[in-house]
Structure formats: C-alpha cells, structure tokens
C-alpha positions as CSV (number, residue, x, y, z in Angstrom):
1,M,23.8,-23.8,-41.4
2,S,23.3,-20.4,-43.1
3,Q,22.8,-17.3,-41.1
4,R,19.2,-17.0,-42.3
5,N,18.4,-20.6,-41.3
6,M,20.0,-20.0,-37.9
7,E,17.9,-16.9,-37.3
8,Q,14.7,-18.8,-38.3
9,E,15.6,-21.6,-35.9
10,N,16.2,-19.2,-33.1
11,W,12.9,-17.5,-33.8
12,I,11.1,-20.9,-33.7
13,I,12.8,-21.8,-30.4
14,Y,11.7,-18.4,-29.0
15,L,8.1,-18.9,-30.0
16,L,8.1,-22.4,-28.5
17,S,9.4,-21.0,-25.2
18,L,6.6,-18.5,-25.2
19,S,4.0,-21.3,-25.7
20,R,5.5,-23.2,-22.8
21,M,5.7,-20.2,-20.5
22,V,3.7,-20.5,-17.3
23,Y,2.4,-17.2,-15.9
24,L,2.0,-17.0,-12.1
25,F,-0.4,-14.7,-10.3
26,Q,-0.4,-13.7,-6.6
27,A,-3.3,-15.0,-4.6
28,E,-4.2,-14.6,-0.9
29,V,-5.8,-17.3,1.3
30,K,-7.4,-16.8,4.7
31,G,-6.7,-19.5,7.2
32,I,-6.0,-20.2,10.9
33,G,-3.2,-17.9,12.0
34,G,-4.0,-15.2,9.5
35,R,-3.4,-14.9,5.7
36,K,-0.9,-16.5,3.4
37,W,0.1,-15.7,-0.1
38,G,0.9,-18.1,-2.9
39,Y,0.8,-18.1,-6.7
40,I,-1.8,-19.6,-9.1
41,N,-1.6,-20.4,-12.8
42,E,-4.0,-19.1,-15.4
43,K,-6.5,-21.9,-14.5
44,G,-6.7,-20.8,-10.9
45,D,-4.7,-23.7,-9.5
46,F,-2.0,-23.1,-6.9
47,V,1.5,-23.7,-8.4
48,L,3.3,-22.2,-5.4
49,P,1.2,-23.0,-2.3
50,P,0.1,-20.2,0.0
51,K,2.9,-20.2,2.6
52,Y,4.2,-16.6,2.4
53,D,3.2,-13.9,4.8
54,M,3.3,-11.5,1.8
55,G,3.8,-12.1,-1.9
56,R,4.1,-9.4,-4.5
57,E,3.5,-9.9,-8.2
58,F,6.0,-11.6,-10.4
59,Q,7.9,-9.0,-12.3
60,E,9.0,-9.1,-16.0
61,N,12.3,-10.7,-14.9
62,G,10.5,-13.7,-13.5
63,L,11.2,-12.8,-9.9
64,A,8.8,-12.1,-7.0
65,I,9.4,-10.5,-3.6
66,V,8.0,-12.5,-0.7
67,Q,8.0,-12.4,3.1
68,V,8.4,-15.2,5.7
69,D,8.4,-14.6,9.4
70,N,8.7,-10.8,8.9
71,L,11.8,-11.1,6.8
72,T,11.8,-10.5,3.0
73,G,13.4,-12.4,0.2
74,I,13.1,-13.1,-3.5
75,I,11.9,-16.2,-5.3
76,N,11.9,-17.4,-8.9
77,S,8.9,-19.0,-10.7
78,D,10.0,-22.4,-9.3
79,G,9.6,-21.1,-5.8
80,Y,13.4,-21.2,-5.2
81,F,14.8,-18.5,-3.1
82,I,17.5,-16.5,-5.0
83,V,17.6,-14.2,-2.0
84,K,16.7,-16.0,1.3
85,P,14.4,-14.0,3.7
86,K,16.8,-11.8,5.6
87,Y,15.9,-8.2,4.8
88,D,13.3,-6.0,6.4
89,T,11.9,-5.1,3.0
90,I,12.9,-5.2,-0.7
91,N,11.6,-2.7,-3.2
92,P,10.5,-3.8,-6.7
93,F,13.1,-4.1,-9.4
94,S,13.8,-1.2,-11.7
95,E,16.2,-1.6,-14.6
96,G,17.3,-4.9,-13.1
97,R,18.1,-3.6,-9.7
98,A,16.3,-3.7,-6.4
99,A,16.9,-1.7,-3.1
100,A,16.9,-4.0,-0.1
101,I,16.6,-2.6,3.5
102,D,17.9,-4.1,6.7
103,G,19.2,-2.9,10.0
104,E,22.3,-1.4,8.4
105,G,20.4,0.6,5.8
106,Y,19.7,0.5,2.0
107,K,21.7,-1.8,-0.3
108,I,21.3,-2.7,-4.0
109,L,20.7,-6.2,-5.3
110,D,21.1,-7.4,-8.9
111,E,18.9,-10.1,-10.4
112,S,21.1,-12.9,-9.2
113,G,20.4,-11.7,-5.6
114,K,23.9,-10.4,-5.1
115,E,24.5,-7.2,-3.1
116,I,26.5,-5.0,-5.4
117,T,26.8,-2.0,-3.1
118,T,29.9,-2.0,-0.9
119,K,28.2,-0.2,2.0
120,A,24.7,0.6,3.3
121,Y,23.1,4.0,2.7
122,L,20.3,5.9,4.4
123,F,18.3,5.9,1.2
124,I,18.4,4.6,-2.3
125,G,15.6,5.3,-4.9
126,D,14.5,3.5,-8.0
127,Y,16.8,3.3,-11.1
128,Q,15.9,5.6,-14.0
129,E,18.2,5.9,-17.0
130,G,20.9,3.9,-15.3
131,R,21.0,6.1,-12.2
132,A,19.5,5.9,-8.7
133,V,19.3,8.7,-6.2
134,V,21.3,7.8,-3.1
135,A,21.6,9.6,0.3
136,D,23.8,9.4,3.4
137,N,25.3,11.5,6.1
138,N,28.9,12.8,5.5
139,E,31.5,13.0,8.2
140,H,29.9,16.3,9.5
141,G,26.5,14.7,9.8
142,D,25.1,16.5,6.8
143,Y,22.4,14.6,4.8
144,L,23.6,14.7,1.2
145,L,22.5,13.1,-2.0
146,G,24.2,11.8,-5.1
147,Y,23.7,9.0,-7.7
148,L,24.6,5.3,-8.1
149,N,25.2,3.6,-11.4
150,R,23.8,0.1,-12.1
151,R,27.1,-1.4,-10.7
152,G,26.2,0.1,-7.4
153,K,29.0,2.6,-7.6
154,E,28.8,6.3,-6.6
155,V,29.1,7.7,-10.1
156,I,28.0,11.2,-9.0
157,P,29.3,12.1,-5.5
158,L,27.0,12.7,-2.6
159,S,27.2,16.5,-2.5
160,Y,23.6,17.8,-3.1
161,E,20.9,18.8,-0.6
162,A,18.2,17.6,-3.0
163,A,18.2,15.5,-6.2
164,S,15.5,14.4,-8.7
165,D,15.4,11.3,-10.9
166,F,16.9,11.5,-14.3
167,Q,14.7,12.2,-17.3
168,D,16.0,12.7,-20.8
169,S,19.5,12.2,-19.4
170,K,19.1,15.3,-17.1
171,A,18.3,15.8,-13.4
172,V,17.7,18.8,-11.1
173,V,19.9,19.0,-8.0
174,K,20.1,21.5,-5.2
175,V,23.7,22.5,-4.6
176,K,25.1,22.8,-1.1
177,E,26.1,26.4,-1.6
178,G,22.6,27.4,-2.5
179,G,20.5,27.5,-5.7
180,Y,19.8,24.6,-8.2
181,S,21.6,23.1,-11.2
182,L,20.7,20.9,-14.1
183,I,23.2,18.1,-14.5
184,D,23.8,15.3,-17.0
185,L,24.4,11.6,-16.4
186,T,28.1,12.3,-15.5
187,G,27.3,15.0,-13.0
188,K,28.4,17.8,-15.3
189,V,26.6,21.1,-14.6
190,L,24.7,22.2,-17.7
191,K,23.1,25.2,-16.1
192,S,22.7,26.8,-12.7
193,Y,19.6,28.7,-11.4
194,P,19.7,31.2,-8.5
195,Y,16.2,30.5,-7.2
196,P,15.0,29.1,-3.8
197,F,13.0,26.3,-5.5
198,V,13.5,24.5,-8.9
199,N,11.8,21.3,-9.7
200,Y,9.7,19.1,-12.1
201,Y,12.0,19.0,-15.0
202,G,10.3,17.7,-18.1
203,E,10.5,18.3,-21.9
204,G,13.0,21.1,-21.5
205,M,10.9,23.0,-18.9
206,L,11.6,23.5,-15.2
207,A,9.2,24.8,-12.6
208,F,10.7,27.5,-10.3
209,K,9.9,30.0,-7.5
210,E,11.4,33.4,-7.3
211,K,10.7,33.7,-3.6
212,E,10.3,31.0,-1.0
213,D,6.7,31.9,-0.2
214,G,6.0,32.9,-3.8
215,N,4.1,31.3,-6.7
216,W,5.4,28.8,-9.3
217,G,6.3,29.5,-12.9
218,Y,8.2,27.8,-15.6
219,M,11.6,28.5,-17.4
220,D,13.5,26.7,-20.1
221,E,16.8,25.0,-19.6
222,S,18.7,28.2,-20.3
223,G,17.0,29.9,-17.4
224,K,14.7,32.1,-19.6
225,V,11.3,32.6,-17.9
226,V,8.7,31.2,-20.2
227,I,5.7,31.4,-17.9
228,E,5.7,34.0,-15.1
229,P,5.2,32.7,-11.5
230,K,1.4,32.7,-10.9
231,Y,0.5,29.2,-9.8
232,M,0.0,27.8,-6.3
233,G,1.1,24.4,-7.5
234,V,2.6,22.8,-10.6
235,Q,3.5,19.5,-12.2
236,Q,6.0,18.6,-14.9
237,F,5.2,19.0,-18.6
238,I,4.1,15.8,-20.3
239,D,3.3,15.8,-24.0
240,G,3.5,19.6,-24.1
241,K,1.0,20.1,-21.2
242,A,1.2,20.6,-17.5
243,I,-1.3,20.4,-14.6
244,V,-1.3,23.5,-12.4
245,T,-3.2,24.8,-9.4
246,V,-4.6,28.2,-8.7
247,E,-6.3,29.6,-5.6
248,N,-9.8,31.0,-5.5
249,H,-11.6,31.9,-2.3
250,N,-9.2,29.9,-0.2
251,H,-9.8,26.7,-2.3
252,D,-7.4,25.1,-4.8
253,Y,-8.5,24.5,-8.3
254,F,-6.7,22.5,-11.0
255,G,-6.3,23.3,-14.7
256,L,-4.2,22.2,-17.7
257,I,-1.9,24.6,-19.6
258,D,0.2,24.5,-22.7
259,R,3.9,25.5,-23.0
260,Q,2.9,29.2,-23.4
261,G,0.8,29.1,-20.2
262,N,-2.6,29.2,-22.0
263,F,-5.3,27.2,-20.3
264,I,-6.5,24.2,-22.3
265,I,-8.6,23.1,-19.4
266,K,-9.6,26.0,-17.2
267,P,-8.9,25.8,-13.5
268,H,-12.5,25.0,-12.4
269,Y,-11.8,21.5,-10.9
270,N,-11.0,20.2,-7.5
271,S,-8.8,17.4,-9.0
272,L,-7.2,16.8,-12.3
273,L,-5.5,13.5,-13.2
274,N,-3.3,12.7,-16.2
275,L,-4.6,9.3,-17.4
276,G,-2.1,9.0,-20.2
277,E,-2.9,8.5,-23.9
278,E,-4.1,12.1,-24.1
279,R,-6.9,11.6,-21.6
280,Y,-7.6,13.4,-18.3
281,A,-10.0,12.9,-15.4
282,L,-11.6,16.1,-14.2
283,G,-12.7,16.0,-10.6
284,K,-15.5,18.0,-9.2
285,A,-16.4,18.1,-5.5
286,I,-19.7,16.6,-4.5
287,D,-20.2,19.5,-2.0
288,P,-18.4,22.7,-3.1
289,E,-18.2,23.7,0.6
290,K,-16.4,20.5,1.4
291,P,-13.8,20.1,-1.3
292,Y,-11.9,17.5,0.8
293,L,-14.6,14.9,0.1
294,F,-13.7,12.6,-2.7
295,P,-14.8,14.1,-6.0
296,K,-16.7,12.7,-9.0
297,Y,-14.7,12.4,-12.2
298,A,-15.5,13.1,-15.9
299,I,-13.3,12.0,-18.8
300,A,-11.8,14.7,-21.1
301,D,-9.1,14.7,-23.8
302,S,-6.0,16.8,-24.1
303,N,-7.9,19.5,-26.0
304,G,-10.3,20.0,-23.2
305,Q,-13.3,18.2,-24.8
306,I,-15.4,16.5,-22.1
307,Y,-16.9,13.1,-23.0
308,T,-18.9,12.2,-19.9
309,G,-20.7,13.6,-16.9
310,F,-19.1,13.6,-13.5
311,I,-20.1,10.0,-12.8
312,Y,-16.9,8.1,-11.7
313,N,-15.5,7.8,-8.2
314,G,-12.1,6.7,-9.6
315,V,-10.4,6.0,-12.9
316,S,-7.1,4.2,-13.7
317,K,-4.6,5.2,-16.4
318,F,-5.3,4.2,-20.0
319,K,-3.3,1.4,-21.6
320,E,-3.9,0.7,-25.3
321,G,-7.1,2.6,-25.3
322,I,-8.6,1.0,-22.2
323,A,-8.9,2.1,-18.6
324,S,-10.9,0.9,-15.6
325,A,-13.4,3.1,-13.7
326,Y,-15.8,2.6,-10.8
327,N,-19.0,4.4,-9.6
328,D,-21.0,3.9,-6.4
329,E,-21.9,0.3,-7.4
330,L,-19.7,-1.2,-10.1
331,T,-16.1,-1.4,-11.4
332,F,-15.7,-1.9,-15.2
333,F,-13.6,-1.1,-18.2
334,I,-14.1,2.1,-20.3
335,D,-12.9,3.3,-23.7
336,K,-11.3,6.6,-24.5
337,R,-14.6,8.3,-24.7
338,G,-15.4,7.2,-21.2
339,Q,-18.0,4.6,-22.2
340,R,-18.3,1.2,-20.6
341,I,-17.0,-1.7,-22.6
342,E,-19.8,-4.1,-22.4
343,H,-18.1,-7.3,-23.4
344,L,-15.5,-7.0,-20.6
345,P,-16.2,-7.9,-16.9
346,K,-18.1,-5.5,-14.6
347,I,-17.9,-6.3,-10.9
348,N,-20.0,-5.2,-8.0
349,G,-17.7,-3.0,-5.7
350,S,-15.1,-0.3,-5.9
351,G,-11.6,-0.8,-7.2
352,S,-9.7,-1.5,-10.4
353,L,-9.5,-4.0,-13.2
354,A,-6.4,-4.5,-15.4
355,F,-5.1,-6.9,-18.0
356,E,-2.3,-8.9,-16.5
357,K,-0.5,-11.3,-18.8
358,S,-3.1,-13.9,-19.8
359,L,-5.8,-12.9,-17.3
360,I,-7.8,-9.9,-16.1
361,K,-7.0,-9.0,-12.5
362,G,-9.5,-7.3,-10.3
363,D,-8.7,-5.5,-7.0
364,I,-12.2,-4.9,-5.8
365,D,-13.3,-3.9,-2.3
366,L,-9.9,-5.0,-0.8
367,R,-10.1,-8.4,-2.5
368,I,-8.2,-9.9,-5.5
369,L,-10.1,-11.7,-8.3
370,Y,-9.0,-13.1,-11.6
371,F,-11.0,-13.6,-14.8
372,D,-10.1,-15.0,-18.2
373,K,-10.2,-12.7,-21.3
374,K,-13.9,-13.7,-21.8
375,G,-14.9,-12.6,-18.4
376,K,-15.2,-16.0,-16.7
377,L,-14.2,-15.9,-13.0
378,I,-11.0,-18.0,-12.5
379,W,-10.2,-17.4,-8.9
380,K,-11.3,-15.5,-5.8
381,Q,-10.2,-15.5,-2.2
382,N,-11.9,-18.1,0.1
383,S,-14.8,-17.0,2.3
384,I,-14.8,-20.1,4.5
385,I,-12.1,-21.0,7.0
386,P,-12.6,-24.5,8.3
387,L,-11.6,-25.1,11.9
388,N,-12.4,-28.8,12.0
389,N,-15.2,-31.0,10.8
390,D,-17.7,-29.4,13.2
391,Y,-16.8,-25.7,13.1
392,S,-15.9,-23.1,10.5
393,V,-15.6,-19.3,10.2
394,I,-17.5,-17.8,7.4
395,E,-16.7,-14.4,5.9
396,N,-19.6,-12.0,5.2
397,K,-19.6,-8.7,3.4
398,Y,-21.5,-5.6,4.5
399,K,-21.3,-2.6,2.2
400,P,-24.4,-0.3,2.6
401,N,-22.6,2.8,1.3
402,K,-19.6,3.4,-1.1
403,D,-17.6,4.6,1.9
404,Y,-18.5,1.9,4.4
405,L,-17.1,-1.6,3.9
406,V,-17.0,-4.4,6.5
407,Y,-15.9,-8.0,6.2
408,Y,-17.2,-9.7,9.3
409,P,-17.0,-13.2,10.7
410,Q,-19.8,-15.6,11.4
411,L,-19.3,-19.0,13.2
412,K,-20.9,-22.2,12.0
413,G,-21.5,-25.0,14.5
414,V,-20.9,-22.9,17.6
415,K,-23.2,-23.1,20.7
416,S,-25.7,-20.3,20.8
417,Q,-24.8,-19.6,17.2
418,E,-27.4,-16.8,16.6
419,S,-26.4,-14.8,19.7
420,V,-22.6,-15.3,19.1
421,N,-22.9,-14.2,15.5
422,Q,-24.9,-11.1,16.4
423,T,-22.1,-10.1,18.9
424,L,-19.5,-10.6,16.2
425,K,-21.5,-8.4,13.8
426,D,-21.7,-5.7,16.4
427,L,-18.0,-5.9,17.3
428,S,-17.1,-5.7,13.6
429,G,-19.0,-2.4,13.0
430,V,-22.1,-3.8,11.2
431,K,-24.6,-1.1,11.9
432,P,-27.4,0.8,10.1
433,T,-25.8,3.1,7.5
434,L,-27.5,5.2,4.9
435,A,-27.0,4.0,1.4
436,H,-27.1,7.0,-0.9
437,T,-25.8,9.6,1.4
438,Q,-22.4,11.2,1.5
439,L,-20.8,10.2,4.8
440,E,-18.4,12.4,6.8
441,S,-15.8,9.5,7.0
442,S,-15.0,6.2,5.4
443,Y,-14.7,2.9,7.2
444,A,-13.1,-0.3,6.2
445,G,-13.2,-3.4,8.4
446,D,-11.9,-6.9,8.2
447,F,-10.9,-9.9,10.4
448,D,-8.5,-12.8,10.8
449,V,-8.6,-16.0,12.7
450,S,-5.4,-15.4,14.7
451,F,-5.6,-18.6,17.0
452,Y,-7.4,-21.8,17.3
453,K,-6.8,-24.7,19.7
454,K,-9.2,-27.3,21.2
455,T,-12.4,-25.3,21.6
456,L,-11.0,-21.8,21.7
457,V,-11.0,-19.6,18.6
458,V,-9.6,-16.1,18.7
459,I,-10.8,-13.7,16.0
460,E,-8.9,-10.5,15.4
461,I,-11.3,-7.7,14.2
462,K,-9.6,-4.7,12.7
463,G,-10.7,-1.5,10.9
464,Y,-9.7,1.9,9.8
465,D,-11.9,5.0,10.3
466,Y,-10.9,8.0,8.2
467,P,-12.7,11.3,8.7
468,F,-12.5,13.1,5.3
469,G,-10.1,15.9,5.3
470,A,-8.2,14.7,8.4
471,A,-4.4,14.2,8.4
472,H,-5.0,10.5,9.1
473,G,-7.6,8.1,10.4
474,M,-7.8,5.9,13.4
475,P,-7.2,2.2,13.3
476,V,-9.4,-0.2,15.2
477,R,-8.2,-3.5,16.7
478,K,-10.3,-5.9,18.8
479,Y,-10.1,-9.6,19.7
480,A,-12.9,-12.0,20.4
481,H,-12.1,-15.1,22.4
482,I,-14.9,-17.6,21.9
483,D,-15.5,-21.0,23.3
484,L,-17.0,-23.0,20.5
485,K,-18.7,-25.5,22.8
486,S,-20.3,-23.0,25.2
487,G,-20.5,-19.9,22.9
488,K,-19.0,-17.8,25.7
489,F,-16.9,-14.7,25.0
490,Y,-14.0,-14.7,27.4
491,Q,-12.6,-11.6,29.1
492,L,-9.1,-11.0,30.5
493,K,-10.2,-11.6,34.1
494,D,-11.5,-15.1,33.2
495,L,-7.9,-16.3,32.7
496,F,-7.0,-15.7,36.4
497,K,-7.8,-17.0,39.8
498,P,-10.6,-14.9,41.4
499,E,-8.4,-13.7,44.2
500,A,-5.4,-12.8,42.0
501,D,-4.5,-9.2,41.5
502,Y,-3.7,-9.8,37.8
503,V,-3.9,-6.0,37.1
504,E,-0.9,-5.3,39.4
505,V,1.1,-8.3,38.3
506,I,0.7,-7.6,34.5
507,S,1.3,-3.9,35.0
508,Q,4.6,-4.6,36.7
509,I,5.7,-6.9,33.9
510,V,4.7,-4.4,31.2
511,G,6.6,-1.7,33.1
512,E,9.7,-3.8,33.3
513,Q,9.6,-4.6,29.5
514,I,9.3,-0.8,28.8
515,K,12.2,-0.1,31.0
516,N,14.6,-2.9,29.9
517,D,13.7,-3.7,26.3
518,D,15.0,-1.3,23.6
519,Q,12.1,-2.2,21.2
520,Y,9.8,-0.1,23.5
521,S,12.0,3.0,23.4
522,Y,9.2,4.9,21.5
523,V,7.0,4.8,24.6
524,F,6.2,8.3,26.0
525,P,8.2,8.9,29.2
526,D,6.0,8.3,32.3
527,S,3.0,7.5,30.2
528,N,2.5,3.9,31.3
529,K,0.1,3.9,34.3
530,G,-0.4,0.2,34.1
531,I,-3.2,-1.9,32.5
532,K,-6.9,-1.7,33.2
533,A,-9.0,-4.6,34.4
534,D,-10.5,-4.9,31.0
535,Q,-7.3,-4.2,29.1
536,P,-7.4,-5.3,25.4
537,F,-5.6,-8.6,25.0
538,F,-5.2,-11.7,22.9
539,I,-4.0,-15.3,23.4
540,S,-1.3,-16.7,21.2
541,E,0.6,-20.0,21.4
542,G,2.2,-20.1,24.8
543,A,1.6,-16.4,25.8
544,L,-0.8,-13.7,26.8
545,N,-0.5,-10.4,24.9
546,V,-1.8,-7.1,26.1
547,Y,-1.8,-4.0,24.0
548,F,-2.6,-0.3,24.1
549,G,-4.3,1.9,21.5
550,P,-2.7,4.6,19.4
551,Y,-1.6,7.7,21.4
552,E,-2.3,5.9,24.8
553,I,1.4,5.4,25.7
554,A,3.2,6.1,22.4
555,P,3.0,8.1,19.1
556,Y,0.4,7.3,16.5
557,A,3.1,5.8,14.2
558,A,3.8,3.1,16.9
559,G,0.3,1.6,16.2
560,F,-0.8,-0.7,19.0
561,P,2.1,-1.2,21.4
562,T,1.9,-4.9,22.4
563,F,3.5,-6.7,25.2
564,T,4.0,-10.5,25.1
565,I,4.0,-12.3,28.5
566,P,4.7,-16.1,28.4
567,F,2.3,-18.1,30.5
568,N,5.1,-19.5,32.6
569,E,5.8,-16.0,33.9
570,I,2.3,-15.7,35.3
571,S,1.6,-19.3,36.0
572,S,1.0,-18.6,39.8
573,I,-2.1,-16.5,39.1
574,I,-3.6,-18.4,36.1
575,N,-6.8,-20.3,37.0
576,R,-5.8,-23.7,35.5
577,A,-9.2,-25.1,36.5
578,G,-11.1,-22.3,34.8
579,D,-13.1,-22.7,31.6
580,F,-10.9,-20.2,29.7
581,W,-7.6,-22.0,30.4
582,L,-9.2,-25.4,29.8
583,S,-10.6,-24.2,26.4
584,F,-7.2,-24.3,24.9
585,H,-5.2,-26.6,27.3
C-alpha cells in the first residue's frame, strides 16, 4: 500500500472513530440519602448510573474525577476506575497530569493513574509549559518553592520564597536572599530585580513596586521602567493591554491601559473583566455609595467602544464570538456587540450557558440543564423524590428577587399535608421578599432527604446568607424529622424517656469525644458547655447525631461540628415505646 493510500485509510478510520464517539455529560440526581452524580449521553439517558457522591466533567483525555464514600478516584468513559477512590481530592488534569492529595500531601498522577512523584509535597500547582510549581519545607522548616517537570522530577530545585507559573517559557520567582528574578524553563536566571514586589509577567512586561507600601508600575524584562508606579492594583498584559486600579475618594476604580500607560478605557468603573476576543465587561455599581454591591455590566471592545447599557448581572468569556450573560430574569447567549442571539436558548434564572461537545449546558440557579443545539431541553434534574408508592418529596423553587433563591421541600401523601408543608416552607426561608429592590444580602437555600425508614423522613434544610461586602456569609443547617402517618415534627426530647436526663448524658458523651478523638482537635479549649434541651440534631442509620453552629465551639472554617452517638450507647434512656423511636424501628 502506498504512503498516500495509507494516509487516506488512517484518515477514514479517524473519521469513523469520531462518528462512533459517545460523549458523556455529568448529571446530578436527588434521592433518599442525598444526591448522586452519574453521566448521561446526548439523548439524556444515563450511561453511567448516578452512584457517585461527586462527579466532575469528562476531560479531553476521556477521564473524569469522581468521589465515593468521601474518597476520590478517576474513571474512564466505561465507568472503570483507573484510579480507585483513595485520595482526599484530585485536581483536574493539566498537560496530562493531575495533582492528587491524601493524608501524606500532594502527589502527581499520569493519565494511566500511576503516581509519578517519589514523595509527597505540601503543594503542587497545575502544569503549564511542562512545569508545575511545587512547595515543601526544607530541613530548617522553611517553606520553599520550585518546579516539577512532567515526569514528576524536581527539575528546578525548591529554593524560592515565591514562584509564578511559566508563560512564554519564563517565570517570576522570589529568591531567598531578597529581590526577584526572571528564570527560564531550566531555572537559569535571565534577569534579577531589586524590588520588594515583582509579579504578573506577560508579553515581556512585569509589574513591580518600588516600596512595600507603594503603588504598582510596569517594567520590561531588562528592568527598564516603562510605566511609573501609580496604580493601586494591576493585572498582567494580554494582547498589549492591562487592567489597572486607581483610588479615588477611598474607592477603587478600574481602567484599561496600553503598553505606554495610556488609558484606553478610563478608570471610571467598579469592575472590569477581560472576556477574551477583544471584549471587556465594564461594571458600574448600582449604588455609588455601596460599591460592594454586585455591579451591572456593559459590553465594550478593546478600543473602549461601549456597545450596550449597564444591563447585565454577569457575563462569561467569549468563545468563537459567543458568550452567555444574565440579567435579573433570564440567562442567554450574546454576540460580540452584546446583543442577545435569538435562535439560541434563553432560560429563566441566573447563571451561564456554554457549548459543551454536542450539547448546550446550562448552569442556572444552582441546577444543571442540557439542551441540544436547536434549544430543545434534553435533561434536567429531578424535582420529585419518591419515598414509596404513597409518599414523595417534591422540590419547589422560590425566587422573588435576583438575590434570593430557595429550593424548598413539600410532602405529598403526608397526614395534615397543608400544615406540614407550610412549616417546611417557613423552615426553608420562604418569606415575603421584595422583587425589584436591591437587597442588603443574598440568600441561597436548598434541601436533601437525608434519611427515610418506615414512616420517618428526615429532611436536611440548608442555606447560605451572605451580607454584601462581608468577609464571608453564614451557613444555615436545619433538620426536620417528620412522621408521615401523623404529620408530627419530632424534637430531640421525643426520643427519650420522660424521666431521662438526656441533656446530661449526651453532654458527657460529646465531652468525651472532644477529649479523646483527634478529629475534634479544632474545638476551642473550654468552649464546650454541653448541649441544650433543644440541641440541633439528626437521625441517621443506627445513630443520633448532634451538632453545633459555626463559632459556637470551633472556628468558622470547622463548619458545623457534629458528634455521632450510636443508639446502643444511649439505649438505657431511649423511649423504645415512644412514637419517635417506633417511627423508624
């Protein structure tokens, strides 16, 4: 066979393989015990059933990161584990490598699932240009950074106090002796700079500060100052332009400069986003006195021409001339002039739309949907959770304001259904909320059916309340224990004999767990004063669980410290003839 014919045959085989390729898409299902992830085909049918606690998208290499029983692994498109679930987490692949984290630290996996690093590190970043930033402590306890190559070897020794990703085969590092250097892929120093801060290398330009508390400017690779330090904040140069921040009357404003420091877009905006393909989103505060509120965005080009009013709440990056945007009511696609593309889907709610392989994926109001290229709905998450033939939990949506979203449960078939469902709405945060008014905080609420047995259903109600401008919001967590036959909501006291001092018994057990179990080492010393009579709790299979709110006995980062107490530990005080116990036994 001639070389030409062989090439033609190989091309035909490649085209046939593309025609047989089955694309898989992540999909989440609500059920008894919480949520599970699986993978559907382009028709919306499950190919890999929803059995994973978490399932990320399939990457270009045909692999997906999934989680089972709080451990993370990697599957191929047949659902076969190339890495069995054994890591705490695994980061997405970059350049054919993924960082996996377990109790020992960070390690690198190749696409066969093999660990290619010979030791664990304190940190490993994503690969870029064949290098990944890596960090560890040396023998003196100093935290230092270097670089790994794609074989997992330390190709540039860990000797820097700071290190950036490589771009155009160059990276900025902070040397231990002070100052910064520009290095190549071998670690060779190309140029050193005697400044307290150097960062954001891009297109031959570096941002720098002359003084620690000074402003930012730009220099070229030789160290020649090109733009004098005069900006409060800077970003790297992309396509000959950079976003910078200036201060005016104690507020930060964003603008766009060229390589000479001339403003293309003047610093009049509370936000400025590079959307790619020579397009920018200009953000203007709804209330100038409250710039921390989410801004409204207009679309502009790289010459500063503005195409729309300030009408969008969010805009994604452009890809092949198309981006998605959303306003107070809808999410839709826009063209490069910021105009809605009418023949593509528009969805009620806030979020993003994107072309993903053969479908259009929507991530709208915390829910995933899929459409075909003509806009026909292919798949959406279930809104009914059957318990048995007589009872089911139905998901309802309440969104009176762009910043207030609640998914709340309603029971079908339960005794005193109207009263039960009103209580569930109240617990979930369904309350009168003004529609076209800027709220002072955002709220997102949701629920899961965490437990169901006999006539007892346990519904976990959760939420997150974020006051605009705050460092963080406050999470909400409640559990409703409902007897489906009677419609009764059980309290903690209903589990125990009337004469039992359950508060004292459980408080002692919680105290012992804090004292003897290392997993509770984060609890503030002497903060545990015992439980209350109405302590938050939930029932799980074989155990009572009591929990505390953020800051009650532990730092905010600890979330809701939870203590699991097997029923056999407290069997002497349980009211085994009581309605609560009998509802699930």
